[in-house]
C-alpha positions in Angstrom: 67.9 93.9 60.3 70.8 96.3 59.8 71.2 98.8 56.9 74.9 99.6 57.5 77.7 98.7 57.0 76.5 95.6 55.1 73.2 95.0 53.4 71.1 96.1 50.5 71.6 99.8 49.9 74.3 100.1 52.5 76.5 102.0 50.1 74.3 105.0 50.8 75.2 105.0 54.4 78.8 103.9 54.7 81.7 106.4 55.1 84.3 103.9 53.8 83.2 101.5 51.1 84.9 98.1 51.8 86.2 96.0 49.0 85.5 92.8 51.0 83.1 91.8 53.7 83.8 89.1 56.3 81.2 87.3 58.4 82.4 86.0 61.8 80.1 83.2 63.0 80.1 83.4 66.8 78.2 80.3 68.1 79.2 80.8 71.8 81.7 82.5 74.2 84.2 79.8 73.7 84.3 80.1 69.9 84.2 83.9 70.3 87.5 83.9 72.3 89.2 81.9 69.5 87.8 84.2 66.8 89.1 87.2 68.7 92.6 85.7 68.4 92.4 85.6 64.6 90.7 88.9 63.9 94.0 90.8 64.1 94.6 89.4 60.6 92.5 92.3 59.4 94.4 94.9 61.4 94.6 98.4 59.8 93.0 97.3 56.5 90.4 99.8 55.3 89.5 97.4 52.5 87.8 94.9 54.8 84.6 95.2 56.8 83.8 92.6 59.5 80.4 91.8 61.0 79.3 89.0 63.3 76.3 86.8 63.5 75.1 83.4 65.0 72.2 81.2 64.5 71.2 80.9 68.2 71.1 77.1 67.9 74.0 76.6 70.2 72.9 75.8 73.8 75.6 78.1 75.2 75.0 81.2 73.1 74.0 83.3 76.2 76.2 86.4 76.7 77.4 86.6 73.1 75.4 89.8 72.3 76.6 91.5 75.4 80.3 90.6 74.7 80.2 91.7 71.1 78.4 94.9 72.0 81.1 95.5 74.6 83.7 95.0 71.8 81.8 97.3 69.4 81.5 94.7 66.6 78.5 95.1 64.3 76.0 92.3 64.9 73.9 91.2 62.0 70.7 89.1 62.5 71.1 85.5 61.4 68.2 85.6 59.0 69.8 88.6 57.2 73.3 87.1 57.4 72.3 83.9 55.5 70.7 86.1 52.8 73.8 88.2 52.4 76.8 87.3 50.2 80.1 87.6 52.0 83.6 87.2 50.6 84.7 85.2 53.6 83.1 83.5 56.6 85.1 82.4 59.6 83.9 80.0 62.3 85.5 78.2 65.2 83.0 75.3 65.4 81.3 72.9 63.0 77.7 73.4 63.8 75.1 76.2 63.9 73.8 76.4 60.4 77.1 76.8 58.6 75.8 75.2 55.4 73.3 78.1 55.2 76.1 80.7 55.0 76.6 82.3 51.6 80.4 82.7 51.6 83.5 80.6 51.3 83.9 79.2 54.8 87.1 78.8 56.9 86.7 76.6 60.0 89.2 76.7 62.9 89.3 74.6 66.1 88.1 76.4 69.2 90.3 74.3 71.5 93.7 72.8 71.4 93.2 71.1 68.1 90.7 68.2 67.9 90.9 66.3 71.1 87.5 65.0 72.1 85.6 62.0 70.9 81.9 62.2 70.2 79.5 59.3 70.5 79.2 57.3 67.3 75.4 57.3 67.4 75.2 61.1 67.8 72.7 62.5 65.4 74.5 64.5 62.7 73.5 68.1 62.4 74.6 68.4 58.8 75.7 66.0 56.1 74.4 62.8 54.7 76.7 60.2 56.2 76.0 58.6 59.6 78.7 56.8 61.5 78.0 53.3 62.8 76.2 53.1 66.1 78.6 52.6 69.0 81.6 53.8 67.0 83.4 56.8 68.6 84.8 59.4 66.3 86.6 62.7 66.9 84.5 65.8 67.2 85.3 68.0 64.2 87.3 65.4 62.3 84.4 63.0 61.3 82.0 63.0 58.3 79.0 64.3 60.1 80.8 67.5 60.9 82.7 68.0 57.7 80.4 66.9 54.8 77.1 68.0 53.4 75.7 66.0 50.5 79.0 64.3 50.2 80.9 67.6 49.7 83.2 69.5 52.1 81.4 72.1 54.1 84.4 74.4 54.4 86.6 76.0 51.8 89.5 75.5 54.3 89.7 73.5 57.5 92.5 74.9 59.7 94.6 72.5 61.7 97.4 73.2 64.1 99.6 70.2 63.5 100.1 67.4 60.9 99.1 64.9 63.5 95.5 66.2 63.0 95.9 66.0 59.3 96.8 62.3 59.5 93.7 61.6 61.5 91.6 63.6 59.1 93.0 61.7 56.1 92.1 58.4 57.8 88.6 59.5 58.9 87.4 61.8 56.0 89.7 61.6 53.0 87.3 63.6 50.9 88.1 66.6 53.0 91.9 66.3 53.3 92.5 68.6 50.3 90.8 71.5 52.2 93.1 71.1 55.3 95.6 74.0 56.0 98.1 73.5 58.8 98.3 77.0 60.2 99.3 76.6 63.9 97.5 77.7 67.0 96.8 81.4 67.5 95.8 81.1 71.1 99.0 79.3 72.1 101.1 81.7 70.0 99.7 84.6 72.0 100.7 82.8 75.2 104.2 82.1 73.9 104.9 85.7 73.1 103.5 86.7 76.5 105.8 84.5 78.6 108.1 87.5 79.4 105.1 89.2 81.1 104.8 86.4 83.7 106.0 88.7 86.6 103.4 91.3 85.6 100.6 88.7 85.6 101.7 87.4 89.0 101.5 90.8 90.5 98.0 91.2 89.2 97.1 88.0 91.0 98.7 89.2 94.2 101.6 86.7 93.9 105.0 88.0 94.7 108.2 86.5 96.1 107.9 82.8 97.0 104.1 82.8 97.2 102.6 80.2 94.9 99.7 80.5 92.4 97.6 77.3 92.1 95.2 77.4 89.2 92.3 75.0 89.0 90.9 74.5 85.5 87.6 72.8 84.6 86.1 72.1 81.2 82.4 71.5 81.0 80.3 68.3 81.1 79.5 65.8 83.9 83.0 64.2 83.4 84.8 67.4 84.0 86.7 68.4 87.1 83.8 70.5 88.4 81.3 67.8 87.4 83.1 65.0 89.2 84.8 66.9 92.1 82.9 70.1 92.8 84.3 70.5 96.3 87.9 70.5 95.1 88.4 74.3 95.1 87.2 74.8 98.7 89.1 71.7 99.8 92.3 73.2 98.4 91.6 76.6 100.0 91.0 74.8 103.3 94.5 73.1 103.2 96.6 76.0 101.8 97.7 78.8 104.1 96.5 82.1 102.6 99.9 83.8 102.8 101.7 81.0 101.0 99.3 80.2 98.3 96.8 82.0 96.0 94.2 79.8 94.4 92.5 80.8 91.1 89.8 79.1 89.2 89.2 78.9 85.4 85.8 77.6 84.5 84.9 76.8 80.9 82.6 79.5 79.3 80.0 76.8 78.8 79.8 76.5 82.6 79.3 80.2 83.0 76.7 80.5 80.2 75.1 77.1 80.7 74.3 77.5 84.4 74.4 81.3 84.4 77.1 83.7 85.9 75.0 84.3 89.0 74.7 80.6 89.7 78.4 79.9 89.3 79.3 82.8 91.5 76.7 81.5 94.1 78.2 78.0 94.0 81.7 79.4 94.6 80.6 82.2 97.0 82.3 80.7 100.1 85.4 80.0 98.1 85.6 83.6 96.9 85.1 84.8 100.5 88.0 82.5 101.3 90.2 84.3 98.8 89.6 82.5 95.5 90.3 84.5 92.3 87.5 83.5 90.0 88.7 84.3 86.4 86.1 85.8 84.0 85.1 83.6 81.1 86.5 85.8 78.2 89.9 87.1 79.3 92.3 86.5 82.1 92.6 82.7 81.9 95.7 82.7 79.7 97.4 85.2 82.0 96.6 82.9 84.9 98.2 79.9 83.1 101.3 81.9 82.4 101.5 83.1 86.0 100.8 79.7 87.6 103.1 77.6 89.7 100.9 74.5 89.4 97.7 73.8 87.5 95.1 71.2 88.5 92.7 70.3 85.7 91.1 67.7 83.5 90.9 66.9 79.8 90.1 70.4 78.8 92.2 72.5 76.5 93.2 74.9 79.2 94.8 72.2 81.3 96.7 71.0 78.2 97.9 74.5 77.4 99.2 74.8 80.9 101.3 71.6 80.5 102.5 72.8 77.0 103.7 76.0 78.7 105.9 73.8 80.9 104.0 74.1 84.2 103.6 71.3 86.8 100.2 69.9 86.0 98.0 67.5 88.0 94.8 65.8 86.8 91.8 65.8 89.0 89.5 64.3 86.4 90.3 62.6 83.1 87.6 60.7 81.1 90.0 58.6 78.9 87.2 57.3 76.6 86.3 60.9 75.7 89.8 61.8 74.6 91.0 61.4 71.0 93.9 59.0 70.6 97.1 60.6 69.6 96.0 64.1 70.5 98.1 66.3 72.9 95.4 65.8 75.5 95.8 62.1 75.1 99.5 62.4 75.7 98.9 64.6 78.7 96.8 61.8 80.2 99.7 59.4 80.1 102.3 61.9 81.5 100.5 63.9 84.2 100.1 62.6 87.8 96.6 62.2 89.1 95.4 64.2 92.2 94.5 61.7 94.9 91.6 62.6 97.3 93.0 60.0 99.8 96.2 62.1 100.4 96.7 65.6 101.6 96.3 68.0 98.7 99.0 70.4 99.8 101.7 67.7 99.9 100.7 66.6 96.4 101.0 70.1 95.0 104.3 70.7 96.7 105.6 67.4 95.4 104.5 68.2 91.8 106.3 71.6 92.0 109.5 70.2 93.5 109.9 67.2 91.2 108.9 69.0 88.0 111.6 69.4 85.5 111.8 71.4 82.2 110.7 69.1 79.3 108.4 67.0 81.4 105.6 67.8 79.0 107.7 68.4 75.9 105.7 65.8 73.9 102.5 67.6 74.7 103.9 70.9 73.6 105.2 69.4 70.4 101.7 68.3 69.4 100.0 71.6 70.2 101.4 73.3 67.1 103.9 72.5 64.4 104.2 76.3 63.5 105.0 78.1 66.8 104.4 81.8 66.6 103.6 81.6 62.8 99.8 81.4 63.0 99.3 85.2 62.3 101.3 84.9 59.0 99.7 81.7 57.9 96.1 82.6 58.8 96.3 86.0 57.2 97.6 84.5 54.1 94.8 82.0 54.0 92.0 84.6 54.7 93.3 86.9 52.0 93.7 84.1 49.4 90.1 83.0 50.0 88.9 86.6 49.6 91.0 87.1 46.5 92.7 90.2 47.9 96.3 91.1 48.3 97.6 91.0 51.9 98.3 94.3 53.7 101.9 95.5 53.6 102.5 95.5 57.3 103.5 92.5 59.3 100.7 90.2 60.7 99.9 91.2 64.3 100.3 88.9 67.3 99.0 90.7 70.3 100.3 89.6 73.7 97.9 88.7 76.4 96.8 91.9 78.2 97.7 92.4 81.8 95.7 95.6 82.4 92.4 93.8 81.7 92.8 91.2 84.5 90.2 91.1 87.3 92.6 92.9 89.7 93.9 91.9 93.0 92.1 88.7 94.2 89.6 89.1 97.1 91.1 88.9 100.6 89.6 86.3 102.8 86.8 87.6 104.9 87.3 85.2 107.8 90.5 83.4 108.8 91.8 81.2 111.6 95.1 82.6 112.7 97.9 81.0 114.6 100.5 83.4 116.3 103.7 82.3 117.9 106.2 84.6 119.5 109.8 83.6 119.5 113.3 85.0 119.7 113.3 85.9 116.1 110.0 87.8 116.2 106.5 86.5 115.7 105.1 84.1 113.1 101.6 84.1 111.8 99.8 81.3 109.9 96.4 81.9 108.4 93.8 79.6 106.9 90.4 80.5 105.4 87.9 79.8 108.2 84.7 79.4 106.3 85.8 76.4 104.2 87.6 74.5 107.0 84.6 72.2 107.4 85.2 70.9 103.8 88.9 70.0 104.3 89.8 66.5 103.4 92.9 66.8 105.6 92.3 69.7 108.0 95.3 71.7 109.1 95.9 71.8 112.9 94.2 75.0 114.0 93.6 74.0 117.6 95.7 77.0 118.9 94.3 79.5 116.3 91.8 82.3 116.9 89.1 83.5 114.6 89.2 86.8 112.7 86.2 88.0 110.7 85.1 90.9 108.7 82.4 92.9 110.4 80.1 92.4 107.5 80.7 88.7 106.9 77.3 87.2 106.0 77.7 84.3 108.5 76.1 85.6 111.6 77.2 82.7 113.8 80.8 83.0 112.5 80.8 86.7 113.2 79.4 86.3 116.7 82.2 83.9 117.8 85.0 85.9 116.2 87.8 87.0 118.5 88.8 89.8 116.2 86.4 91.8 114.0 87.8 94.2 111.3 86.8 96.4 108.4 88.8 98.2 105.7 89.4 101.9 106.0 88.2 102.3 102.4 84.8 101.1 103.5 84.3 103.9 106.0 82.7 107.2 105.6 84.5 108.6 108.6 88.0 108.6 110.0 89.1 105.2 111.5 89.6 106.6 115.0 86.0 108.0 115.0 84.6 104.7 113.8 86.5 102.8 116.5 85.3 105.2 119.2 81.7 104.8 118.1 81.8 101.0 117.9 82.5 99.3 121.2 84.0 95.9 120.5 81.6 92.9 121.0 84.8 90.7 120.8 88.3 91.0 122.1 89.5 93.4 119.4 88.0 95.5 116.7 90.3 96.9 114.0 90.3 99.1 110.9 92.8 98.0 108.2 94.4 100.7 106.1 96.8 100.4 103.2 99.9 100.1 105.3 98.6 100.0 108.9 96.0 98.7 111.3 94.3 100.8 113.9 92.7 98.7 116.7 90.8 99.0 119.9 90.5 96.3 122.6 87.3 95.6 124.6 88.8 97.4 127.6 89.6 100.6 125.7 93.3 100.2 124.8 94.4 101.4 121.4 97.2 100.4 119.1 98.5 101.1 115.6 100.7 98.5 113.8 102.4 99.7 110.7 103.7 97.4 108.0 103.0 95.9 104.5 100.4 93.2 105.5 98.1 95.2 107.7 95.1 92.9 107.6 97.1 90.4 109.7 98.4 92.6 112.5 95.4 92.7 114.8 96.1 89.0 115.5 99.5 90.0 117.0 97.7 92.2 119.6 95.1 89.5 120.2 97.7 86.8 121.0 99.8 89.2 123.1 96.7 89.8 125.3 95.8 86.1 125.3 99.2 85.3 126.6 98.4 87.5 129.6 100.4 90.6 128.7 99.4 94.2 128.4 99.6 95.9 125.0 101.9 98.5 126.6 104.5 95.8 126.9 104.6 95.3 123.1 108.0 96.4 121.7 108.2 99.4 119.4 109.1 97.1 116.5 108.6 93.5 115.8 109.9 91.2 113.1 106.8 89.6 111.7 107.0 86.4 109.6 103.9 85.7 107.4 104.2 83.0 104.9 107.4 83.3 102.9 108.1 86.9 103.9 109.5 88.8 106.9 108.9 92.4 107.7 109.6 94.9 110.4 106.4 96.2 111.9 106.3 99.4 113.9 103.9 99.5 116.9 102.4 102.4 118.8 100.1 101.8 121.9 98.1 104.3 123.9 
């Protein structure tokens, strides 16, 4: 129980006495992210106090307390919340004891509108009307989710498009008068952030012609992760690390249902291969904006990617679970399917090369009928329900943050490297080594050598490496001293700095290669030796081609 800022006798403890109190019903991390999109409606208004609570009945409520604590939002126990009168309650789902809330209720969708069917014989959590067994109805737009004792549960049901209103009028006409078409706040935030694309790409380590491939999975056995769990590592195995960056967006219900530790453990080899695993709360929208191609399923994230105009491929799509006429339904008719019988890289490259603006215009047109207007419409709705005049300032629409992203993706800890010297310099091609066994169509690495971090957890992999390396930032001593104290157990041992690599061969030769991609340069020395030449024969400078870029690398040998 809390005594301040809301509750019996709280007036004794507050510094600023609010005129209105708002209850945010959290449910789970997914709904929390949508609610955070709408809370700027109360920006800079001393008259309003917001608290959050949840019933705990949602199976994916793990992590809520920690996230709201991190944000600094006051958490009220559920049993106290349902005994307290609020001026407004806002939820982004239709379950979790909403009929017990003592406040006029506004319900929003926590996805891209209402796009998923629910089984017709699903036991209703609230309400008194049961659909016929075997009939499939849309989750959130059917009687069992919207009526209680024959009356609408919510004071207002927020929709993003009149298409949803038409479905609502057909399915539950008793609720139609509560509907408010107020756009999509999540999509609006992405729209006003499109000009930050270059910033987001830099955060993901993607510059120049390097491509960002985003894999997105919703939850459930029919999802991408549920039906094709090896896809991420298969992609990584086929895509050269210097030409492609792979990022993964996993639905918060995956994170919280299985546990963050478990998800990271499942994807551990992929992260070691360079996968950027996006946290469940923030970062996924920036990844979508930054993407060159998105591979997904019937989840809202995949649909948002298509609506933003990106090349989009479907790796899973349970058609019978998708509401007819919804934007996701349209996506299923327009997007190409990823085929496990064909090389994945070729399909990605084809999707990018043939994509044209407007390919998914029909999808975008169904996401919202009020683009960039949700802050104005939602604030007006909230304040009307509270019986309070709106603040004088304009409604806020915060862009997606770029400084809160997870940072530069992990660098692969083991790679197979191909090196070819030619008249125009030297060309390097690198693939993640650890995931090669999972490749559907393995790249030809017959002439490649193995490079591994000295602390890679695979002992066998480490023992057969031709080059072992560590990063200068990992050392407690100067790189030269570390190299002197550690005799190579392979052909070359190297210390990688911010703009140079210092290396030592097994016969005591030393070299320093200076350039912008230092973690690749030890392979140049290795191949030079493998071709039967002495390091002292290396030129003072070399043009090095790695992926889509070319750089001049300075070389010093002693």
